[in-house]
C-alpha positions in Angstrom: 5.3 2.4 18.5 3.7 3.3 21.8 1.0 1.1 23.2 -1.6 3.8 24.0 -1.5 5.5 20.6 0.6 3.4 18.2 0.9 5.9 15.4 1.8 8.9 17.6 5.5 9.4 17.2 5.8 6.4 14.8 8.1 6.5 11.8 6.0 5.5 8.8 7.2 4.7 5.3 4.3 5.4 3.0 4.8 4.1 -0.5 2.5 5.3 -3.2 2.0 8.5 -1.3 0.9 10.6 -4.3 -2.1 8.4 -5.2 -5.6 9.0 -4.2 -5.5 6.6 -1.2 -1.9 7.5 -0.5 -2.7 11.2 -0.1 -5.6 10.4 2.2 -3.4 8.1 4.3 -0.6 10.7 4.5 -3.2 13.2 5.9 -4.6 10.8 8.4 -1.2 9.5 9.6 0.0 13.1 10.1 -3.2 13.9 12.0 -2.4 11.0 14.3 1.2 12.2 15.0 3.2 10.0 12.7 6.6 11.0 11.3 6.3 10.4 7.5 8.6 9.4 4.8 6.6 9.8 1.5 7.7 7.8 -1.5 6.3 7.9 -5.1 7.7 7.7 -8.6 6.5 11.1 -9.9 8.4 13.9 -8.1 5.9 16.6 -9.2 2.9 14.7 -7.8 4.8 13.8 -4.7 5.5 17.5 -4.0 1.8 18.2 -4.3 0.9 15.9 -1.4 -0.4 18.3 1.3 0.8 16.4 4.4 4.3 17.2 5.8 7.0 14.6 5.5 10.4 13.7 4.0 9.8 13.2 0.2 11.8 10.7 -1.8 11.0 10.1 -5.5 11.8 6.4 -6.4 10.7 3.8 -8.9 9.9 1.0 -6.5 9.8 -1.5 -9.3 13.5 -1.7 -8.8 14.7 -3.8 -5.8 17.4 -1.2 -5.1 14.8 1.5 -4.8 12.9 -0.5 -2.2 16.1 -0.7 -0.1 16.7 3.0 -0.7 13.1 3.8 0.5 13.7 2.0 3.8 17.2 3.6 4.2 15.7 7.1 3.6 13.1 6.4 6.3 15.6 5.4 8.9 17.9 8.3 7.9 15.0 10.7 8.3 13.5 9.5 11.6 16.2 7.3 13.1 13.9 4.2 12.8 11.1 2.6 10.9 8.0 1.4 12.7 5.4 1.0 9.9 5.7 0.3 6.2 2.5 1.0 4.2 2.3 0.0 0.6 -0.3 2.0 -1.4 1.4 1.5 -4.8 -0.8 0.1 -7.5 -1.8 0.1 -11.2 -4.9 -1.3 -12.9 -5.8 -2.6 -16.4 -9.2 -3.5 -17.9 -10.1 -6.0 -20.6 -10.6 -9.6 -21.2 -7.7 -12.0 -20.9 -7.9 -12.5 -24.7 -7.5 -8.7 -25.2 -4.9 -7.8 -22.5 -1.4 -7.4 -23.8 1.5 -9.3 -22.3 3.1 -5.9 -21.4 0.1 -4.9 -19.4 0.1 -8.3 -17.6 3.7 -8.0 -16.8 3.3 -4.4 -15.4 0.3 -5.5 -13.2 2.3 -8.2 -11.5 5.6 -6.1 -11.3 3.8 -3.2 -9.6 1.0 -4.8 -7.7 2.7 -8.1 -6.6 6.5 -7.8 -6.8 6.7 -4.3 -5.2 4.9 -5.4 -2.0 7.2 -8.4 -1.8 10.4 -6.4 -2.4 9.3 -3.7 0.0 8.6 -6.3 2.7 11.9 -7.9 2.2 13.7 -4.5 2.5 11.7 -3.5 5.6 11.7 -6.7 7.6 15.3 -6.6 8.9 14.9 -2.9 9.9 11.5 -3.0 11.6 11.7 -3.3 15.4 9.4 -5.3 17.7 5.9 -4.1 17.4 6.4 -2.9 13.9 3.9 -3.4 11.1 3.7 -4.0 7.4 0.5 -3.0 5.6 -0.4 -4.1 2.1 -3.6 -3.1 0.3 -4.8 -6.1 -1.7 -8.4 -4.8 -2.0 -11.8 -6.4 -2.3 -10.9 -8.0 -5.7 -8.6 -10.3 -3.8 -11.7 -11.8 -2.2 -13.7 -12.2 -5.5 -12.2 -11.7 -8.9 -14.2 -10.2 -11.7 -14.4 -10.7 -15.5 -12.7 -8.0 -17.4 -10.2 -7.5 -14.5 -8.9 -11.1 -14.3 -5.2 -10.3 -14.4 -5.5 -7.3 -12.1 -7.5 -9.3 -9.6 -4.9 -12.2 -9.8 -2.1 -9.7 -9.0 -4.0 -8.5 -6.0 -5.0 -12.0 -4.8 -1.3 -12.9 -5.0 -0.6 -10.1 -2.5 -3.3 -11.4 -0.1 -1.7 -14.9 -0.3 1.7 -13.5 0.2 0.6 -11.6 3.3 -1.0 -14.7 4.8 2.4 -16.5 4.8 4.5 -13.3 5.5 2.5 -12.7 8.7 3.6 -16.1 10.0 7.3 -15.4 9.1 7.2 -11.9 10.5 5.7 -13.0 13.8 9.0 -14.4 14.8 10.4 -10.9 14.8 7.3 -9.6 16.5 6.3 -7.6 13.4 2.6 -7.6 12.4 1.3 -7.9 8.8 -2.0 -6.2 8.0 -3.8 -7.1 4.7 -6.4 -4.5 3.9 -9.1 -5.2 1.4 -11.2 -2.0 0.9 -14.1 -2.1 -1.6 -13.9 0.1 -4.7 -12.7 3.5 -3.6 -12.7 6.8 -5.5 -8.9 7.1 -5.8 -8.9 8.1 -9.5 -6.9 4.9 -10.3 -9.6 3.6 -12.7 -9.2 6.7 -14.8 -5.4 6.1 -15.1 -5.6 2.5 -16.3 -2.4 1.3 -18.0 -4.7 -0.5 -20.6 -8.4 -0.7 -21.4 -11.3 1.4 -20.2 -13.0 1.1 -16.9 -16.6 -0.3 -16.9 -19.3 1.7 -15.3 -19.0 1.2 -11.6 -21.1 2.4 -8.6 -19.7 5.3 -6.6 -16.9 4.1 -4.4 -15.8 4.8 -0.9 -14.3 8.1 0.1 -10.5 7.6 0.4 -10.5 9.5 3.6 -12.9 7.0 5.2 -10.7 4.1 4.0 -7.6 5.8 5.4 -9.3 6.1 8.8 -10.3 2.5 8.8 -6.7 1.3 7.9 -5.2 3.6 10.6 -7.8 2.4 13.2 -6.9 -1.2 12.3 -3.2 -0.5 12.8 -3.8 1.1 16.2 -6.1 -1.7 17.3 -3.5 -4.4 16.5 -5.5 -6.0 13.6 -3.8 -8.5 11.3 -6.6 -8.6 8.7 -9.0 -6.0 7.4 -11.6 -7.6 5.1 -13.9 -5.6 2.8 -16.8 -6.2 5.3 -15.0 -3.9 7.8 -15.2 -0.8 5.7 
């Protein structure tokens, strides 16, 4: 990445590119001159992403798919400079009501995917590279009715804290982003339960701008107060 405009010409792997925040990030990254490799599980939704980029449909819950995503990025652009993980699922309901299957899916997607993607990317990112995980505001304060979801996200924040220290040896930066509730549509696609009434969230485009600004400014932490 170049010092004057880090995302201009950077090779970016964007996981979860077909989601509400993923699409906004793809548009903003493209606007800033990044070369994109867009990854999501649903090929149809991935094809509908407006931003240009190399598209790869993969189920990142599989460790081999995380490796394949990084390989595809390097094959497409000749390098990988930034890995952004915007993959996520949500479930609503009390701990007493939540099924074990939903709990397992929350941690598999929200916690293990970021860990496996980071593991796959670390050896391929060059000096000045960056890993971005989006743990969200719930990683700062968990909420009743979302306890397991919040725990899966808090685990990402904890992981990022330690990963940042490990990655520093390779001169790779880790950015943990914790945006407040954002209108991504995720709440309407809960894997279990029904979303409670929530105030109107942030515009995904504004969140994408804040994350890209933080990347270009060399930040290592992006708390909810910065959005």
